[in-house]
C-alpha positions in Angstrom: 45.6 28.4 8.3 44.5 28.8 4.8 40.9 30.5 6.3 43.1 33.6 7.5 44.1 34.1 3.9 41.1 33.8 2.1 39.8 36.5 5.0 42.3 38.8 3.9 41.3 38.7 0.4 37.7 39.1 1.0 37.5 40.8 4.3 40.5 42.6 4.9 40.0 45.4 7.6 42.9 48.8 7.4 44.5 48.6 11.0 43.5 45.0 12.1 45.4 41.8 12.0 43.6 38.1 11.6 45.9 36.7 14.3 45.4 33.0 15.0 42.6 30.4 13.7 41.5 27.1 15.5 38.9 24.6 14.7 36.6 23.7 17.9 35.7 20.3 16.8 32.9 19.8 19.9 30.9 23.1 18.7 31.8 22.4 15.2 33.1 26.2 14.9 36.1 28.0 13.4 37.3 30.7 16.0 39.5 33.3 14.6 41.0 36.1 16.8 41.6 39.5 15.9 44.1 41.6 16.9 44.6 45.7 16.1 47.9 46.3 13.8 50.5 47.9 16.0 50.7 51.7 16.1 46.5 52.2 14.8 44.5 54.3 17.1 41.0 53.1 17.5 37.7 55.0 16.5 35.6 56.6 18.7 31.9 55.1 18.0 30.7 58.7 19.1 32.2 61.0 16.2 34.3 58.6 13.7 37.4 60.5 15.0 40.6 58.3 16.1 41.8 59.0 19.3 44.3 57.2 22.3 43.4 53.8 23.9 41.9 54.3 27.5 41.5 50.6 28.5 40.5 47.3 27.0 37.3 45.3 27.6 37.2 41.5 27.7 37.0 39.5 24.7 33.3 39.6 22.2 32.5 37.1 20.1 31.3 38.1 16.8 29.6 35.7 14.2 30.8 35.8 10.6 29.2 34.1 7.8 29.3 30.1 8.0 32.0 28.2 6.0 31.4 24.4 4.8 28.8 24.0 8.2 31.0 25.6 10.5 30.2 28.3 12.2 32.9 31.0 11.8 33.7 33.4 15.2 35.7 36.6 15.1 37.2 36.9 18.8 38.5 40.6 19.7 38.8 42.9 22.9 37.3 45.8 22.1 39.2 48.9 23.1 37.7 52.0 24.5 38.6 55.4 23.3 39.6 58.5 25.4 37.9 61.0 22.6 38.3 64.5 23.1 34.6 65.1 22.1 32.7 62.2 23.4 34.5 61.0 26.3 35.0 57.6 27.0 33.8 55.4 24.5 33.8 52.0 23.1 35.6 51.8 19.6 33.7 51.4 16.4 35.2 48.3 14.7 34.5 47.9 10.7 32.9 44.5 10.6 30.3 45.1 13.4 27.5 47.9 13.9 26.8 49.0 17.7 26.0 45.8 20.2 25.3 43.5 17.2 27.0 39.7 17.8 26.5 39.4 14.1 29.1 40.7 11.5 27.5 43.2 9.0 28.9 40.6 6.4 26.5 37.9 8.2 23.9 40.4 8.3 23.6 40.9 4.7 23.9 37.6 3.9 21.0 36.6 6.2 19.1 39.5 5.0 19.6 38.4 1.0 18.3 34.8 1.7 15.4 36.2 4.1 14.3 37.9 0.9 14.3 34.6 -0.6 12.8 32.5 2.0 10.7 32.5 5.0 12.8 33.8 8.1 12.3 30.8 10.1 13.4 28.7 6.8 16.5 31.0 6.7 17.3 30.3 10.4 16.8 26.7 10.2 18.9 26.4 6.7 22.2 28.6 8.4 21.7 27.0 11.9 21.0 30.3 13.7 17.4 31.9 14.8 14.8 34.0 14.1 15.8 36.7 16.2 18.9 36.8 14.9 17.7 37.0 11.2 15.2 39.6 12.5 18.1 41.6 13.6 20.1 41.2 10.2 17.1 42.3 8.4 16.4 45.3 10.8 19.9 46.3 10.3 20.0 46.2 6.3 16.5 48.2 6.2 17.4 50.6 8.6 20.5 51.6 6.7 18.5 51.5 3.4 15.6 53.7 4.8 18.7 56.5 5.9 20.4 56.2 2.5 17.4 56.2 0.1 16.5 59.5 -1.5 12.7 60.0 -2.0 12.7 62.3 -4.8 11.8 63.4 -7.1 8.2 61.3 -7.3 5.7 62.0 -10.1 3.2 59.5 -10.2 2.1 57.3 -6.7 -0.5 55.1 -5.7 -2.2 53.8 -2.1 -3.9 50.8 -1.0 -4.8 49.1 2.0 -4.2 45.2 3.0 -5.4 43.6 5.9 -2.0 42.2 7.9 -3.9 40.4 10.9 -7.3 39.2 11.7 -9.5 41.7 14.0 -9.3 44.5 11.0 -6.0 45.5 11.2 -5.1 47.6 8.1 -1.9 48.7 6.9 -1.4 52.1 4.6 0.9 51.3 1.7 2.1 54.0 -0.6 4.0 52.7 -4.0 5.8 55.0 -6.1 4.6 53.4 -9.4 6.6 55.6 -12.6 7.6 53.4 -15.1 11.4 53.6 -14.3 10.8 53.3 -10.6 8.3 50.9 -8.6 8.9 50.4 -5.1 7.4 50.5 -1.5 7.5 54.3 -0.1 6.0 54.3 2.8 3.7 51.6 5.6 1.1 53.5 8.2 -0.8 51.6 10.6 -4.5 51.8 9.9 -6.3 53.5 7.1 -7.3 56.4 8.5 -6.7 60.3 7.6 -3.9 60.6 10.6 -2.4 57.4 9.2 -1.9 58.6 5.8 -1.4 62.6 6.8 2.2 61.1 8.2 3.7 60.0 4.7 2.6 63.7 3.6 4.8 65.1 6.9 7.7 62.5 6.0 8.4 63.8 2.2 7.6 67.5 3.0 5.1 70.1 0.9 7.6 70.9 -1.8 7.8 67.0 -2.9 3.9 66.6 -2.3 3.4 69.3 -4.7 5.7 67.8 -7.2 3.1 64.6 -7.4 1.3 65.0 -11.1 -0.7 61.8 -10.6 -2.3 59.7 -7.3 -3.6 55.8 -8.0 -6.2 55.1 -4.9 -9.6 53.8 -4.7 -12.8 55.4 -3.3 -11.6 55.1 0.7 -13.0 58.7 1.9 -10.0 59.0 4.2 -7.4 58.8 1.1 -9.5 60.9 -1.1 -9.8 63.6 1.7 -6.2 63.2 2.1 -5.4 63.4 -1.4 -7.3 66.4 -2.1 -5.5 68.9 0.3 -2.0 67.5 0.0 -1.4 66.7 -3.8 -3.0 70.0 -4.7 -1.4 69.7 -8.3 -2.4 65.7 -8.9 -4.6 64.1 -11.0 -6.4 61.5 -8.6 -7.0 58.4 -10.4 -10.0 56.0 -9.2 -8.8 52.8 -8.8 -9.9 50.5 -12.1 -9.7 47.7 -10.0 -12.0 48.3 -7.6 -14.5 49.9 -10.1 -14.9 46.4 -11.7 -15.0 44.7 -8.1 -17.6 46.5 -6.8 -19.6 45.9 -10.0 -18.9 42.2 -9.9 -20.1 42.1 -6.5 -23.6 43.6 -7.4 -24.0 41.4 -9.9 -23.3 38.5 -7.4 -25.8 39.9 -5.0 -28.4 40.4 -7.6 -27.8 36.7 -9.0 -27.8 35.3 -5.0 -31.1 37.0 -4.2 -32.8 35.6 -7.5 -31.5 32.4 -6.7 -33.3 32.2 -3.6 -36.4 33.5 -4.5 -36.4 30.8 -7.5 -36.2 27.8 -5.0 -38.5 29.4 -2.6 -41.1 29.9 -5.5 -40.6 26.7 -6.6 -38.9 27.3 -9.9 -36.4 25.1 -11.5 -32.7 26.2 -10.3 -31.9 27.8 -13.4 -29.0 29.9 -11.9 -27.4 27.1 -10.2 -23.5 26.8 -10.6 -23.6 29.9 -12.6 -21.6 32.3 -10.4 -18.3 32.3 -12.1 -19.7 32.4 -16.0 -21.7 35.6 -14.7 -18.7 37.1 -13.0 -15.4 36.1 -15.3 -15.2 37.9 -18.8 -16.2 35.9 -22.1 -12.9 35.1 -23.0 -11.8 33.6 -19.8 -14.8 31.4 -20.0 -13.7 27.4 -20.0 -15.2 25.3 -22.4 -18.0 23.8 -20.2 -18.9 27.3 -18.6 -19.4 28.9 -22.2 -22.8 26.7 -23.0 -23.7 27.1 -19.4 -23.8 30.9 -19.8 -26.0 30.8 -23.3 -28.4 28.5 -21.3 -28.7 31.4 -18.5 -28.9 34.2 -20.8 -32.2 32.6 -22.4 -34.1 33.6 -19.6 -35.7 37.0 -18.7 -34.3 37.3 -15.4 -32.8 40.6 -13.3 -29.5 38.6 -12.7 -29.2 38.4 -16.8 -30.3 42.3 -17.3 -27.5 42.9 -14.6 -25.1 41.2 -16.4 -26.3 42.7 -19.6 -25.5 46.0 -18.0 -22.0 45.1 -16.4 -20.9 43.6 -19.7 -22.0 46.9 -21.4 -20.2 48.8 -19.3 -16.6 47.5 -20.3 -17.1 49.4 -23.2 -16.2 52.3 -21.0 -12.3 51.7 -21.1 -12.3 51.9 -24.5 -12.5 55.3 -24.9 -9.5 57.8 -25.3 -11.5 61.1 -25.2 -12.8 62.1 -21.5 -15.5 64.0 -23.0 -16.8 61.1 -24.8 -16.1 58.7 -21.8 -18.3 61.1 -19.8 -21.1 60.7 -22.1 -21.0 57.3 -22.4 -20.8 56.8 -18.4 -23.7 59.2 -18.1 -26.0 57.3 -20.3 -25.0 54.3 -18.8 -26.0 55.3 -15.1 -29.0 56.8 -16.5 -30.3 53.1 -18.0 -29.2 51.5 -14.9 -31.5 54.1 -12.6 -34.2 52.8 -15.0 -33.6 49.0 -14.4 -35.0 48.7 -11.0 -31.9 46.7 -9.8 -31.1 48.2 -6.4 -27.6 46.7 -6.1 -26.9 48.1 -9.6 -28.4 51.4 -9.1 -26.3 52.0 -5.9 -23.4 51.3 -8.0 -24.4 54.0 -10.3 -25.1 56.4 -7.9 -21.2 55.7 -6.9 -20.0 56.5 -10.3 -22.0 59.4 -10.6 -20.3 60.7 -7.1 -17.0 60.0 -8.2 -17.3 61.1 -12.1 -14.5 63.6 -12.4 -12.2 61.4 -10.7 -13.2 58.2 -13.2 -12.4 60.8 -15.8 -8.9 61.4 -15.0 -8.0 58.0 -16.2 -8.6 59.2 -19.5 -7.2 62.6 -18.7 -3.8 60.9 -18.0 -4.3 59.0 -21.3 -4.3 55.8 -19.9 -0.7 55.9 -18.5 -1.6 55.4 -15.1 -3.7 52.7 -13.3 -4.0 50.6 -10.2 -2.6 47.6 -12.3 0.6 48.1 -10.9 -0.8 48.7 -7.3 -2.8 45.6 -7.3 0.8 43.8 -8.4 2.4 45.2 -5.9 -0.2 44.4 -3.2 -0.1 40.7 -4.3 3.7 40.5 -3.5 2.8 42.1 -0.1 0.4 39.4 0.8 2.7 36.9 -0.7 5.6 38.0 1.7 3.1 38.1 4.7 1.4 34.5 3.4 5.2 33.0 3.0 5.7 33.6 6.9 2.2 32.9 7.8 1.5 36.5 8.8 3.1 38.6 11.5 1.9 39.4 14.8 3.5 42.7 15.5 2.7 45.8 13.3 6.9 46.5 13.6 7.9 43.4 12.0 5.4 43.4 9.2 6.7 46.8 8.0 10.4 45.7 8.1 9.7 42.5 5.8 7.5 44.6 3.5 10.3 47.5 3.5 12.9 44.7 2.6 10.8 43.0 0.1 9.4 46.0 -2.0 11.2 49.0 -1.0 14.4 48.5 -3.6 16.3 49.9 -0.4 20.0 50.4 -1.0 22.5 48.2 1.0 25.7 48.5 2.5 29.0 48.0 0.4 31.1 45.1 1.6 34.3 44.1 -0.2 33.0 40.5 -1.0 29.6 39.7 -1.5 28.7 35.6 -0.3 25.9 35.0 -2.7 
């Protein structure tokens, strides 16, 4: 059959022969019998050394890459090896791994498509089960984690994302250098103990060589970074600073809008939320005149908006000294504004002053923009599968999508 010729060209295994091939019309499958070449000794699955044959087991079926809608099965009677070092062990076959029913080529094939589609869509497309797609991804991820090299690491970013209801979070650590952006580690929860596990993984020597760390203001992260990354600049997340300021501004707007409605005044703040929160360059044609109308009034919301817009100048500085002077003056102005939500933001910025100025000490080379982009990819991965029920499955999917892990080399790729 011509299929055997094709297999010999793309999936040739020394010591083994494709013997017979038959088409099973009822099951829509192609069964190919494999036998060992005469005189070849089996390889021990324990020590990978050749040894004499002890006995043969019953025939096993290995699923291969489908061919034109037909399931392809490799049929082989496994041999047991009488190994001097390990005793009697089952042989290791080059097309399979352990007790998996899928061949390595098929697992790599499914894992490739599971990175593009959801696992369920991959299973439906290739007429297999979700569990087998999961096995394929688990095999590829486990192999990649064993083979990857962690160091050297110059810059990392750490953040958390929710992966399930009930305040269940994942701590994600990324490498965010110019030539390498990848997911390094995933931890359950966002605690000190959880984050400590990452530094235990990479070791003290590698941790001390990290020069830059981007994080938010979450205290457990800051505490671990202080003790573990002793030679690194901890750069606070610009995205979260702006987000906290927008949240404070929205709190002022919502409170003042309720107060105006209760006192019977004209609802001047109605439908003004996004006009105030957006940057001027991002406003639509309808939002610009609406913002001009709101700014005519002497309201706390307007004063808070002007303070927020004034703070945007902070990011234009290059010198840490001048940036620090601007930050101090801005915080003094806010403290005199009698706007409580904005005063809380100013107090927070004062408490983290040195960490915020590290952004300028690093010459603006590193920021949380890369981290937020990778977080979005992580959220898309979870949204594509409508969430994950267990931490283990979420871990596999995120490593597979964002880890840039090495993959096993095959003599032929089917994509």
